[in-house]
N, C-alpha and C positions, 0 to 999 in steps of 0.2 A: 629365445625368448619369443613367447608367441603373442602378438599384440591383441588378438581376439581374447584370449585368457586373462591379459593386463586389463584390457577394458572390461572385461565382465567382473573382476576383482575390485575394480574401482565402482563400479556400478553396484554392486554388492554392499559394499562401504556407505554409499550414498544411499542407497535404500534402507538399510537397516539403520543408520543415523536419523534418516526421516522419522523412520517408525519409532526409535526411542525419544525423538521430540516429541511426537503426538503423545506417547504413553508417559512424557516428562520424566524419562530416565535422567538422574544425575548425569551430569556431563555428557549429555548426549553426542557431541559431534566426535569425541574422541573415543568413548567407548564403543558407541554405533558404530564407528569407521573400523575399529579393531574387531569388532564381533563379527560384522557383514563381509570383511575382506577374509578373514579367517574361515568363516562358513563356505563362501566361495571356493577358495584355495584348497579346502578341505575337500568340497564334492568335486572338482574336478581334479583331484589326485596330488595335489601339493607337489607339485614340481617345477611350477612356474616361478622365475624370479622376475622382481622387478626392474625396469630398466634402471641402471646405475645412476642415471641424473635426477631421477624423481626423489629418493631419499633426501640427499644434500637440498635440494628445491623445497621440498615441503618444509625441511628445517628452517631454511630461510624464511620462509613466509611467517611460521610460527614465530622466529624470533622478531621478526618486522612487526608482526601483531604486537608482541609482548613490548619490544622497543618502543611502539608509538605510543604506548601508556605511560611511558616515564615522563615526567615535566621537570621544571626546575627545581621544585620543591625537595625531590628526591635527594640532592646533594645536599641541600640544607639540613635533612633529615637523615642524612647517612651514619653520622657518629652515635645516633641514638639506637639503630638497629646493627650495628656493625658485631659489637660484641655479642649480644644475643643469638646472632645469625651464626658466627663462627661456633659458639659453644653447641647449637644444635645442630649444625653439619658433623662436627667432631663426634657429637654424641651418638647421632644416627649410623654415623660409618661404623663407630666402635662395636655398637650393638649389632649392626647387620654382620659385620665381620665375625663376632662372637656367637651370632645364631647360625652362621654358615658352619663355623667349626663344631656346634651344637650336632646341627643335621648328620655331619661327617662323622661325627662321635657316636651318634645312635646308628651308624650305618645305614642311613637312608639315602646319602647320596656321596660322589665322589667328593674330595676336598675341594677341587678347583670347582667344580660345579655349584658345589654348596655355597662358596663365598662369593663368585660371581654372581650367582643367583639372588643373594641376599643383601648386597651392598647397594645404596641408594644410587640412583642414576636413571639414563633413559634407557629405555630397552634397545634402541638400536645401537646405543653406544657401549653398552653391556654386551651385547651379542656381537658387535664388532670385536670388542675385547677377548670375548671366547676363541672367534674366529682366529684372530692373530696369536692366539695363544695355544692354539690346536685343542680346545676343550669342546666339549659337546654342547654346541650352541643352542641346539633344541630344547635341551632342558633348561639352559638359562633364560632363554626367550620365555619358555613355558612359566618359570617361577616370576619373571617380571610381568608377563600378562596377568598372573593371578594377583600380583601385588597392585599393579596398574588398576584392573578393574576394582579390586577391593578399597582402594584409596579413592578413586574417584566416585565410586557410590556411597562411601561413608562420609565423604568430605563435607556435602551441604548439611548433613546432622552435626557434624563435629563442628562447623560454623555457625549454626543455628545454637548449640551448647554452648559456645564460646561467647556469642552474643549476649546470650541468657545471663551467662556469669557477670557480665560489664553492667548490668542493669539495663534499664529502657534507654535505648540508643546504643547501646555500647559504651566504649570509651571516648568516641568522637564528640567533638564540643557541638554543642546543638547548632544548627543551620542559621545563619544571619536572616532576620526577616527582613523585607523591602521597607524602608522608612513610608508611611502613607502620606507625607506630606502635612501641610496644615489642615487642621480639624475645624471645619466650619461652625461659626457658633451658631 
C-alpha cells in the first residue's frame, strides 16, 4: 500500500464531492466521493488498495450518523413500518435475484456475478461476498456502482414525485404554530 496514492484517492474523492456540491448534483457526498476516488484510482493505474481499517471506520461513521437521527419516536412507529418494510425488502431481493438470473439467461453475465450484482446491499458488502465466494468482484463492484449512481441521482426526483402524490405538504401533519398569546384590545 502506497500512502501517497491513498491520500491522492481521498483528495480526489473530496475534490469531486466539492465540485458536485457546487453543481448541486443529487447526493453529492457519496456520488462525488465514489466518482472522484474511482477517477484518481484509474489514473494512477488502479492497483492501490485502501488500508484495511479505512472501510470499517467509514462504515462506523456512516452508521453513527444514521443512528444519531433515530429518536424515541421510532419505537412507537415501529409497528407501522415493519410490515411494509419487510414486504419491500423481500420484493426487492426477489426481483434482484430474478433480474440476475435473467442477465445470466440472456448470456450477458456468469450466474454468480449476475445475482450478486443485482441483489440489494451495500457495494462493500456485495464485493466482500463476491471475494469470499471467489466470484469476479470487479463485475459485482461495477454493477453496484452503476446501481448506486442511478439510485442516488434519481432519488430526489422520486421523493419530489412522492411528495406531489401526497398533496401539499405530503402526508405529514401540519406543523404546530406557536400561540401568539393574548391579543390586545
